[in-house]
C-alpha positions in Angstrom: 141.0 117.8 76.6 138.0 115.9 75.2 138.3 113.2 77.9 138.6 115.8 80.6 135.4 117.5 79.4 133.6 114.1 79.2 134.6 113.4 82.8 133.5 116.8 84.1 130.1 116.3 82.3 129.7 112.8 83.7 130.2 114.0 87.2 127.8 116.9 86.9 125.2 114.7 85.1 125.4 111.8 87.5 124.7 114.1 90.4 121.9 115.7 88.4 120.4 112.2 87.7 120.5 111.6 91.5 118.7 114.9 92.1 116.0 114.2 89.5 115.4 110.7 90.7 115.2 111.8 94.3 112.7 114.6 93.3 110.5 112.1 91.4 110.5 109.9 94.4 109.6 112.8 96.7 106.8 113.9 94.4 105.4 110.4 94.4 105.4 110.4 98.2 103.0 113.3 98.1 100.4 110.9 96.8 101.5 107.4 98.0 103.2 106.7 101.4 106.1 104.7 99.8 109.6 104.8 101.2 111.9 107.3 99.4 114.5 104.6 98.6 112.0 102.2 97.1 110.4 104.9 94.9 113.8 106.1 93.7 114.9 102.6 92.8 111.7 102.0 90.9 112.0 105.2 88.9 115.7 104.8 88.1 115.5 101.2 87.0 112.2 101.8 85.2 113.5 104.8 83.2 116.8 102.9 82.4 114.9 99.9 81.1 112.5 101.9 79.0 115.4 104.0 77.5 117.4 100.9 76.5 114.6 98.5 75.4 111.8 100.8 74.1 113.8 103.7 72.6 113.9 107.3 73.7 112.0 108.7 70.7 108.9 106.7 71.3 109.2 107.0 75.1 109.7 110.8 75.0 106.8 111.4 72.6 104.4 110.0 75.3 106.0 111.7 78.3 106.1 115.2 76.6 102.4 115.4 77.2 103.1 115.4 80.9 105.1 118.6 80.5 101.8 120.3 79.8 101.3 120.3 83.6 103.7 123.2 83.7 101.0 125.3 82.1 99.3 125.3 85.5 101.8 128.0 86.6 100.6 130.7 84.1 97.0 129.8 85.0 97.7 130.2 88.7 99.4 133.5 88.0 96.3 134.7 86.2 93.9 133.8 89.0 96.2 134.5 92.0 96.6 138.0 93.5 99.9 138.8 91.8 101.2 142.4 92.3 102.0 142.7 88.6 103.4 146.2 88.9 106.0 145.1 91.4 106.8 142.0 89.4 107.2 143.9 86.2 109.7 146.3 87.8 111.6 143.5 89.6 111.8 141.5 86.3 113.5 144.4 84.6 115.4 145.9 87.5 116.1 142.9 89.8 117.3 143.3 93.4 121.0 142.4 93.6 122.5 141.3 96.9 126.1 140.3 97.8 124.6 138.0 100.5 126.2 134.5 100.2 122.8 132.8 100.0 121.7 135.1 97.2 124.8 134.4 95.1 124.6 130.7 95.8 121.0 130.5 94.4 121.9 132.8 91.5 124.6 130.4 90.5 122.1 127.5 90.8 119.7 129.3 88.5 122.5 129.9 86.0 123.5 126.2 86.2 120.0 124.9 85.7 119.5 127.3 82.7 122.8 126.8 80.9 123.4 123.2 81.8 126.5 121.4 80.5 124.5 118.4 79.1 122.8 120.6 76.6 126.0 121.2 74.7 126.3 117.5 73.9 122.7 116.3 73.9 121.3 119.0 71.7 124.0 118.6 69.1 123.8 114.7 69.1 120.0 114.7 68.9 120.0 117.2 66.0 122.4 115.0 64.1 120.3 111.9 64.7 117.1 113.8 63.6 118.9 115.0 60.4 119.9 111.5 59.6 116.4 110.2 60.2 114.9 113.1 58.1 117.3 112.4 55.2 116.4 108.8 55.3 112.7 109.4 55.1 112.6 112.3 52.7 115.4 111.1 50.4 115.9 113.6 47.4 113.3 116.0 48.9 115.5 116.6 51.9 116.9 120.2 52.1 119.9 121.3 54.2 118.5 124.9 54.2 115.1 123.8 55.4 116.6 121.5 58.1 118.8 124.4 59.4 115.7 126.7 59.5 113.7 124.1 61.4 116.5 123.8 64.0 116.6 127.5 64.5 112.8 127.8 64.9 112.7 124.8 67.2 115.5 126.1 69.4 114.2 129.6 69.6 110.7 128.5 70.4 111.9 126.0 73.0 114.1 128.6 74.8 111.4 131.3 74.8 108.7 128.9 76.2 111.0 127.3 78.8 112.3 130.6 80.1 108.7 132.1 80.1 107.5 129.1 82.1 110.5 129.4 84.5 109.6 133.1 85.0 106.0 132.1 85.9 107.2 129.5 88.3 109.3 132.1 90.1 106.5 134.6 90.2 103.8 132.1 91.4 106.1 130.5 94.0 107.2 133.9 95.4 103.7 135.3 95.5 101.6 132.3 96.7 104.1 130.7 99.1 105.1 134.0 100.7 101.5 134.8 101.3 101.1 131.4 103.0 104.0 132.1 105.2 106.3 129.5 103.4 109.6 131.3 103.2 111.7 128.2 102.7 110.9 125.0 100.7 112.0 121.9 102.6 109.9 119.2 100.9 108.2 118.6 97.6 104.9 119.1 99.4 106.0 122.6 100.3 106.6 123.3 96.6 103.3 121.8 95.6 101.4 124.4 97.7 102.4 127.0 95.1 99.6 125.8 92.8 96.9 125.5 95.4 95.0 128.6 94.2 94.2 126.7 91.0 92.1 124.2 93.0 91.1 126.3 96.0 87.4 125.8 95.2 87.7 122.1 95.7 87.3 120.4 99.1 90.7 118.7 99.0 92.8 121.4 97.4 96.0 120.2 98.9 95.6 116.7 97.5 94.6 117.9 94.0 97.5 120.5 93.9 99.9 117.8 95.1 98.7 115.5 92.3 99.2 118.0 89.6 102.6 119.0 91.0 103.6 115.3 91.3 102.5 114.5 87.8 104.7 117.3 86.4 107.8 116.5 88.4 107.6 112.8 87.6 107.0 113.4 83.9 109.8 116.0 83.6 112.1 113.8 85.6 111.4 110.8 83.5 112.3 112.9 80.4 115.4 114.5 82.0 117.1 111.4 83.4 117.7 109.7 79.9 118.8 113.1 78.6 121.4 113.6 81.4 122.7 110.0 81.2 122.6 110.1 77.4 124.6 113.4 77.0 127.4 112.0 79.2 127.4 108.9 77.0 127.6 111.0 73.8 130.6 112.9 75.2 132.5 109.6 76.0 131.6 108.2 72.6 133.0 111.3 70.9 136.2 111.1 73.1 136.8 107.4 72.4 135.3 107.0 69.0 132.5 104.6 70.1 129.4 104.0 68.1 126.6 106.1 69.6 123.0 106.9 69.3 119.7 106.0 70.9 118.5 104.8 67.6 121.1 102.0 67.8 120.6 98.8 69.8 122.7 97.7 72.8 124.7 95.3 70.7 125.6 98.0 68.2 126.7 100.5 70.8 127.7 98.6 74.0 130.0 101.3 75.4 127.4 104.0 74.8 124.7 102.1 76.8 127.2 101.1 79.5 127.9 104.8 80.3 124.1 105.5 80.4 123.5 102.6 82.8 126.4 103.6 85.1 125.2 107.2 85.2 121.7 106.1 86.3 122.9 103.4 88.8 125.6 105.6 90.4 123.0 108.4 90.7 120.6 105.9 92.4 123.5 104.9 94.8 123.9 108.6 95.7 120.1 108.7 96.6 120.6 105.8 98.9 122.8 108.1 101.1 119.5 109.7 102.2 120.3 113.2 101.1 117.6 115.8 101.0 116.0 115.9 97.5 115.4 119.6 97.5 119.0 120.5 98.5 120.4 117.8 96.1 118.6 119.6 93.3 120.1 122.9 94.3 123.6 121.5 94.7 123.3 119.7 91.3 122.4 123.1 89.7 125.4 124.8 91.3 127.8 122.1 90.2 126.3 122.4 86.7 127.2 126.1 86.7 130.8 125.3 87.7 131.2 122.7 84.9 129.5 124.9 82.3 132.1 127.6 82.5 135.0 125.8 80.7 132.5 124.2 78.4 131.1 127.5 77.3 134.6 128.8 76.3 135.5 125.5 74.6 132.2 125.3 72.6 132.5 129.0 71.8 136.0 128.6 70.5 135.0 125.7 68.3 131.9 127.3 67.0 133.8 130.5 65.9 136.6 128.5 64.1 136.0 129.0 60.4 138.4 126.2 59.5 136.2 123.7 61.4 132.8 125.2 60.9 133.1 126.8 57.5 130.1 129.0 56.6 128.3 127.7 59.7 130.9 129.5 62.0 129.4 131.8 64.7 128.6 135.4 63.8 129.8 138.5 65.5 127.0 138.6 68.0 127.7 135.0 69.2 131.4 135.7 69.4 130.7 138.5 71.9 127.7 137.0 73.8 129.2 133.5 74.4 132.5 134.6 76.1 130.6 137.3 78.0 128.2 134.7 79.3 131.1 132.4 80.3 132.8 135.3 82.0 129.7 136.2 84.0 129.1 132.6 85.1 132.8 132.4 86.1 132.4 135.4 88.3 129.2 134.0 89.9 131.0 130.6 90.5 134.0 132.3 92.1 131.7 134.5 94.3 129.9 131.3 95.4 133.2 129.7 96.4 134.2 132.8 98.4 130.7 132.9 100.0 130.9 129.2 101.0 134.3 129.7 102.7 133.2 132.8 104.6 129.8 131.3 105.5 
Protein backbone atom coordinates (compact mmCIF):
# COMPACT_ATOMS: atom_id res chain seq x y z
CA UNK A 1 0.00 0.00 0.00
CA UNK A 2 2.75 2.46 0.96
CA UNK A 3 4.68 1.73 -2.25
CA UNK A 4 1.51 2.23 -4.32
CA UNK A 5 0.89 5.58 -2.64
CA UNK A 6 4.50 6.62 -3.27
CA UNK A 7 4.18 5.71 -6.97
CA UNK A 8 0.92 7.64 -7.34
CA UNK A 9 2.50 10.65 -5.67
CA UNK A 10 5.61 10.40 -7.84
CA UNK A 11 3.55 10.40 -11.05
CA UNK A 12 1.44 13.39 -9.98
CA UNK A 13 4.42 15.35 -8.71
CA UNK A 14 6.59 14.69 -11.76
CA UNK A 15 3.87 16.05 -14.03
CA UNK A 16 3.48 18.99 -11.66
CA UNK A 17 7.24 19.62 -11.81
CA UNK A 18 6.99 19.66 -15.61
CA UNK A 19 4.11 22.15 -15.42
CA UNK A 20 5.91 24.46 -12.99
CA UNK A 21 9.16 24.42 -14.95
CA UNK A 22 7.25 25.13 -18.17
CA UNK A 23 5.39 28.01 -16.48
CA UNK A 24 8.67 29.50 -15.22
CA UNK A 25 10.13 29.32 -18.73
CA UNK A 26 7.00 30.88 -20.23
CA UNK A 27 7.13 33.69 -17.65
CA UNK A 28 10.78 34.39 -18.47
CA UNK A 29 9.91 34.60 -22.15
CA UNK A 30 7.67 37.59 -21.39
CA UNK A 31 10.87 39.52 -20.64
CA UNK A 32 13.58 37.76 -22.67
CA UNK A 33 13.15 36.18 -26.13
CA UNK A 34 14.73 32.87 -25.13
CA UNK A 35 13.58 29.48 -26.49
CA UNK A 36 11.12 27.70 -24.19
CA UNK A 37 13.23 24.51 -24.06
CA UNK A 38 16.43 26.40 -23.16
CA UNK A 39 14.71 28.36 -20.38
CA UNK A 40 13.07 25.20 -19.00
CA UNK A 41 16.38 23.30 -18.96
CA UNK A 42 18.17 26.18 -17.23
CA UNK A 43 15.52 26.45 -14.52
CA UNK A 44 15.24 22.69 -13.92
CA UNK A 45 18.98 22.05 -13.68
CA UNK A 46 19.56 25.25 -11.71
CA UNK A 47 16.88 24.48 -9.12
CA UNK A 48 18.10 20.89 -8.77
CA UNK A 49 21.72 21.97 -8.29
CA UNK A 50 20.81 24.56 -5.66
CA UNK A 51 18.58 22.12 -3.76
CA UNK A 52 21.30 19.47 -3.63
CA UNK A 53 24.38 21.63 -3.02
CA UNK A 54 23.10 24.73 -1.22
CA UNK A 55 20.32 23.29 0.93
CA UNK A 56 16.62 23.98 0.77
CA UNK A 57 16.37 25.94 4.05
CA UNK A 58 18.89 28.58 2.98
CA UNK A 59 17.60 28.61 -0.60
CA UNK A 60 13.93 28.98 0.39
CA UNK A 61 14.62 31.75 2.91
CA UNK A 62 15.76 33.92 -0.01
CA UNK A 63 13.09 32.93 -2.52
CA UNK A 64 10.23 33.43 -0.07
CA UNK A 65 10.65 37.16 -0.52
CA UNK A 66 9.64 36.75 -4.16
CA UNK A 67 6.29 35.43 -2.98
CA UNK A 68 5.53 39.00 -1.89
CA UNK A 69 4.82 39.69 -5.56
CA UNK A 70 1.46 37.96 -4.96
CA UNK A 71 0.43 40.98 -2.89
CA UNK A 72 0.02 42.82 -6.19
CA UNK A 73 -3.35 41.08 -6.61
CA UNK A 74 -5.01 42.60 -3.50
CA UNK A 75 -3.55 45.98 -4.56
CA UNK A 76 -4.98 45.62 -8.07
CA UNK A 77 -8.34 44.63 -6.57
CA UNK A 78 -8.29 47.83 -4.50
CA UNK A 79 -7.63 50.14 -7.47
CA UNK A 80 -9.53 48.30 -10.22
CA UNK A 81 -13.27 48.71 -10.76
CA UNK A 82 -14.32 45.50 -9.07
CA UNK A 83 -18.10 45.00 -8.64
CA UNK A 84 -17.75 44.10 -4.98
CA UNK A 85 -21.45 43.48 -4.42
CA UNK A 86 -21.56 40.88 -7.19
CA UNK A 87 -18.27 39.35 -6.03
CA UNK A 88 -19.50 39.09 -2.42
CA UNK A 89 -22.70 37.31 -3.45
CA UNK A 90 -20.88 35.00 -5.90
CA UNK A 91 -18.28 34.10 -3.22
CA UNK A 92 -20.99 32.93 -0.83
CA UNK A 93 -23.49 31.59 -3.37
CA UNK A 94 -21.37 30.44 -6.33
CA UNK A 95 -22.85 29.64 -9.72
CA UNK A 96 -22.81 25.87 -10.23
CA UNK A 97 -22.91 24.34 -13.69
CA UNK A 98 -22.93 20.75 -14.90
CA UNK A 99 -21.00 21.83 -17.99
CA UNK A 100 -17.99 19.54 -18.61
CA UNK A 101 -15.59 22.50 -18.77
CA UNK A 102 -16.85 23.88 -15.45
CA UNK A 103 -16.45 20.52 -13.69
CA UNK A 104 -12.99 20.04 -15.22
CA UNK A 105 -11.77 23.41 -13.88
CA UNK A 106 -13.46 22.82 -10.51
CA UNK A 107 -11.52 19.55 -10.19
CA UNK A 108 -8.32 21.39 -11.15
CA UNK A 109 -8.92 23.99 -8.42
CA UNK A 110 -9.50 21.22 -5.86
CA UNK A 111 -6.32 19.47 -7.01
CA UNK A 112 -4.19 22.58 -6.73
CA UNK A 113 -5.66 23.42 -3.29
CA UNK A 114 -5.55 19.95 -1.71
CA UNK A 115 -2.42 18.68 -3.45
CA UNK A 116 -1.09 15.20 -2.63
CA UNK A 117 2.47 16.36 -2.03
CA UNK A 118 1.36 18.39 1.00
CA UNK A 119 0.53 15.21 2.95
CA UNK A 120 4.17 14.11 2.81
CA UNK A 121 6.11 17.35 2.53
CA UNK A 122 4.38 19.13 5.40
CA UNK A 123 4.80 16.21 7.80
CA UNK A 124 8.45 15.63 6.84
CA UNK A 125 9.38 19.31 7.12
CA UNK A 126 7.69 19.65 10.50
CA UNK A 127 9.67 16.66 11.78
CA UNK A 128 12.92 18.19 10.50
CA UNK A 129 12.09 21.55 12.07
CA UNK A 130 11.27 19.91 15.40
CA UNK A 131 14.60 18.08 15.37
CA UNK A 132 16.46 21.29 14.54
CA UNK A 133 14.56 23.21 17.22
CA UNK A 134 15.30 20.56 19.85
CA UNK A 135 18.98 20.64 18.92
CA UNK A 136 19.20 24.42 19.26
CA UNK A 137 17.04 24.90 22.37
CA UNK A 138 18.08 21.79 24.29
CA UNK A 139 16.32 21.63 27.69
CA UNK A 140 14.33 24.78 26.86
CA UNK A 141 12.49 22.97 24.06
CA UNK A 142 8.80 22.32 24.77
CA UNK A 143 6.59 19.84 22.92
CA UNK A 144 3.49 21.90 23.78
CA UNK A 145 5.00 25.11 22.40
CA UNK A 146 6.17 23.32 19.27
CA UNK A 147 2.68 21.92 18.65
CA UNK A 148 1.15 25.38 19.20
CA UNK A 149 3.61 26.91 16.74
CA UNK A 150 2.68 24.26 14.13
CA UNK A 151 -1.02 25.01 14.51
CA UNK A 152 -0.53 28.77 14.22
CA UNK A 153 1.85 28.40 11.27
CA UNK A 154 -0.52 26.09 9.38
CA UNK A 155 -3.64 28.14 10.12
CA UNK A 156 -1.97 31.40 9.09
CA UNK A 157 -0.54 29.84 5.93
CA UNK A 158 -3.87 28.35 4.85
CA UNK A 159 -5.80 31.57 5.49
CA UNK A 160 -3.31 33.77 3.63
CA UNK A 161 -2.87 31.39 0.68
CA UNK A 162 -6.61 30.98 0.18
CA UNK A 163 -7.19 34.72 0.53
CA UNK A 164 -4.53 35.44 -2.11
CA UNK A 165 -6.05 32.75 -4.32
CA UNK A 166 -9.44 34.45 -3.98
CA UNK A 167 -7.95 37.80 -4.98
CA UNK A 168 -6.30 36.19 -8.02
CA UNK A 169 -9.68 34.81 -9.14
CA UNK A 170 -11.42 38.15 -8.56
CA UNK A 171 -8.77 40.25 -10.31
CA UNK A 172 -8.39 37.86 -13.26
CA UNK A 173 -12.13 37.60 -13.82
CA UNK A 174 -12.71 41.35 -13.50
CA UNK A 175 -9.72 42.79 -15.35
CA UNK A 176 -9.28 40.20 -18.08
CA UNK A 177 -12.99 40.02 -18.88
CA UNK A 178 -13.09 43.81 -19.22
CA UNK A 179 -10.16 43.59 -21.65
CA UNK A 180 -11.99 40.98 -23.70
CA UNK A 181 -9.68 38.15 -22.63
CA UNK A 182 -12.02 35.22 -22.02
CA UNK A 183 -9.40 32.49 -22.36
CA UNK A 184 -5.79 32.47 -21.12
CA UNK A 185 -3.55 30.86 -23.71
CA UNK A 186 -0.14 32.23 -22.69
CA UNK A 187 1.67 33.58 -19.63
CA UNK A 188 1.49 37.02 -21.25
CA UNK A 189 -2.32 36.77 -21.26
CA UNK A 190 -2.29 36.03 -17.53
CA UNK A 191 0.12 38.91 -16.85
CA UNK A 192 -2.41 41.39 -18.25
CA UNK A 193 -4.51 40.86 -15.10
CA UNK A 194 -2.21 43.18 -13.11
CA UNK A 195 -1.86 45.93 -15.72
CA UNK A 196 -4.17 48.32 -13.78
CA UNK A 197 -1.44 48.50 -11.12
CA UNK A 198 0.94 50.14 -13.57
CA UNK A 199 -1.51 51.76 -16.01
CA UNK A 200 -0.09 55.21 -15.30
CA UNK A 201 3.30 54.17 -16.67
CA UNK A 202 4.14 54.44 -20.40
CA UNK A 203 5.09 50.77 -20.69
CA UNK A 204 2.38 49.20 -18.55
CA UNK A 205 2.46 45.85 -20.32
CA UNK A 206 6.20 45.43 -19.82
CA UNK A 207 6.07 46.41 -16.14
CA UNK A 208 3.06 44.18 -15.48
CA UNK A 209 4.80 41.35 -17.29
CA UNK A 210 7.92 41.85 -15.17
CA UNK A 211 6.00 41.71 -11.89
CA UNK A 212 4.06 38.67 -13.03
CA UNK A 213 7.19 36.90 -14.29
CA UNK A 214 9.01 37.58 -11.02
CA UNK A 215 6.20 35.99 -9.04
CA UNK A 216 5.86 32.93 -11.28
CA UNK A 217 9.61 32.28 -11.35
CA UNK A 218 9.98 32.74 -7.60
CA UNK A 219 7.03 30.53 -6.71
CA UNK A 220 8.05 27.91 -9.25
CA UNK A 221 11.58 27.82 -7.90
CA UNK A 222 10.10 27.23 -4.44
CA UNK A 223 7.58 24.64 -5.62
CA UNK A 224 9.80 22.38 -7.73
CA UNK A 225 12.04 21.28 -4.80
CA UNK A 226 8.92 20.74 -2.67
CA UNK A 227 7.27 18.58 -5.33
CA UNK A 228 10.36 16.50 -5.99
CA UNK A 229 11.20 16.33 -2.28
CA UNK A 230 7.77 15.12 -1.18
CA UNK A 231 7.89 12.21 -3.64
CA UNK A 232 11.33 11.37 -2.31
CA UNK A 233 10.11 11.44 1.30
CA UNK A 234 7.31 9.04 0.32
CA UNK A 235 9.77 6.56 -1.23
CA UNK A 236 12.11 6.92 1.75
CA UNK A 237 9.25 6.02 4.11
CA UNK A 238 8.25 3.08 1.90
CA UNK A 239 11.75 1.57 1.66
CA UNK A 240 13.27 2.73 4.93
CA UNK A 241 15.88 5.04 3.34
CA UNK A 242 17.66 7.83 5.13
CA UNK A 243 15.93 11.05 4.17
CA UNK A 244 16.02 14.77 4.78
CA UNK A 245 17.18 17.91 3.01
CA UNK A 246 19.40 18.58 6.01
CA UNK A 247 21.45 15.49 5.04
CA UNK A 248 24.11 15.42 2.36
CA UNK A 249 23.97 13.38 -0.86
CA UNK A 250 26.33 10.73 0.54
CA UNK A 251 24.14 10.31 3.64
CA UNK A 252 20.90 9.88 1.66
CA UNK A 253 21.73 8.76 -1.91
CA UNK A 254 18.34 7.13 -2.60
CA UNK A 255 16.49 10.20 -1.35
CA UNK A 256 18.39 12.57 -3.66
CA UNK A 257 18.19 10.13 -6.59
CA UNK A 258 14.39 10.31 -6.53
CA UNK A 259 14.55 14.12 -6.39
CA UNK A 260 16.86 14.22 -9.41
CA UNK A 261 14.70 11.77 -11.38
CA UNK A 262 11.51 13.73 -10.67
CA UNK A 263 13.07 16.98 -11.91
CA UNK A 264 14.78 15.46 -14.97
CA UNK A 265 11.74 13.42 -16.07
CA UNK A 266 9.63 16.54 -15.61
CA UNK A 267 12.07 18.41 -17.85
CA UNK A 268 11.83 15.62 -20.45
CA UNK A 269 8.03 16.08 -20.47
CA UNK A 270 8.57 19.77 -21.21
CA UNK A 271 10.70 18.91 -24.23
CA UNK A 272 7.57 17.38 -25.77
CA UNK A 273 6.49 20.94 -26.48
CA UNK A 274 3.24 20.87 -24.49
CA UNK A 275 1.36 24.10 -23.78
CA UNK A 276 2.51 25.35 -20.32
CA UNK A 277 -0.93 26.72 -19.37
CA UNK A 278 -2.76 23.49 -20.25
CA UNK A 279 -0.01 21.44 -18.60
CA UNK A 280 -0.59 23.36 -15.35
CA UNK A 281 -4.33 22.68 -15.55
CA UNK A 282 -3.89 18.97 -16.32
CA UNK A 283 -1.33 18.64 -13.50
CA UNK A 284 -3.91 20.09 -11.09
CA UNK A 285 -6.59 17.68 -12.33
CA UNK A 286 -4.25 14.70 -11.89
CA UNK A 287 -3.44 15.95 -8.39
CA UNK A 288 -7.15 15.89 -7.58
CA UNK A 289 -7.45 12.25 -8.70
CA UNK A 290 -4.39 11.17 -6.70
CA UNK A 291 -5.49 13.11 -3.62
CA UNK A 292 -8.73 11.13 -3.22
CA UNK A 293 -7.24 7.83 -1.94
CA UNK A 294 -4.55 9.71 0.00
CA UNK A 295 -7.17 11.74 1.89
CA UNK A 296 -8.90 8.56 3.09
CA UNK A 297 -5.60 6.85 3.97
CA UNK A 298 -4.25 9.85 5.89
CA UNK A 299 -7.61 10.38 7.58
CA UNK A 300 -7.71 6.74 8.70
CA UNK A 301 -4.17 6.91 10.10
CA UNK A 302 -4.76 10.26 11.82
CA UNK A 303 -7.88 8.99 13.60
CA UNK A 304 -6.27 5.72 14.79
CA UNK A 305 -5.72 6.15 18.53
CA UNK A 306 -3.39 3.13 18.70
CA UNK A 307 -1.01 4.86 16.31
CA UNK A 308 -1.53 8.53 17.21
CA UNK A 309 -2.33 8.30 20.92
CA UNK A 310 -3.52 11.64 22.31
CA UNK A 311 -2.68 13.30 18.99
CA UNK A 312 -5.43 11.38 17.15
CA UNK A 313 -7.92 13.42 15.12
CA UNK A 314 -10.88 14.96 16.92
CA UNK A 315 -14.56 14.58 16.04
CA UNK A 316 -14.59 17.49 13.59
CA UNK A 317 -11.65 16.12 11.60
CA UNK A 318 -13.16 12.64 11.52
CA UNK A 319 -16.21 14.14 9.79
CA UNK A 320 -14.61 16.80 7.57
CA UNK A 321 -11.76 14.68 6.17
CA UNK A 322 -13.85 11.82 4.71
CA UNK A 323 -16.48 14.34 3.56
CA UNK A 324 -13.76 16.24 1.68
CA UNK A 325 -12.48 13.02 0.16
CA UNK A 326 -15.99 12.05 -0.89
CA UNK A 327 -16.69 15.40 -2.56
CA UNK A 328 -13.37 15.25 -4.41
CA UNK A 329 -14.19 11.71 -5.53
CA UNK A 330 -17.53 12.91 -6.93
CA UNK A 331 -15.78 15.77 -8.74
CA UNK A 332 -13.15 13.41 -10.17
CA UNK A 333 -15.81 10.93 -11.33
CA UNK A 334 -17.83 13.74 -12.94
CA UNK A 335 -14.67 14.89 -14.73
CA UNK A 336 -14.14 11.44 -16.22
CA UNK A 337 -17.77 11.30 -17.38
CA UNK A 338 -17.43 14.78 -18.89
CA UNK A 339 -14.25 13.87 -20.75
CA UNK A 340 -15.86 10.76 -22.28
CA UNK A 341 -18.97 12.66 -23.35
CA UNK A 342 -17.06 15.71 -24.61
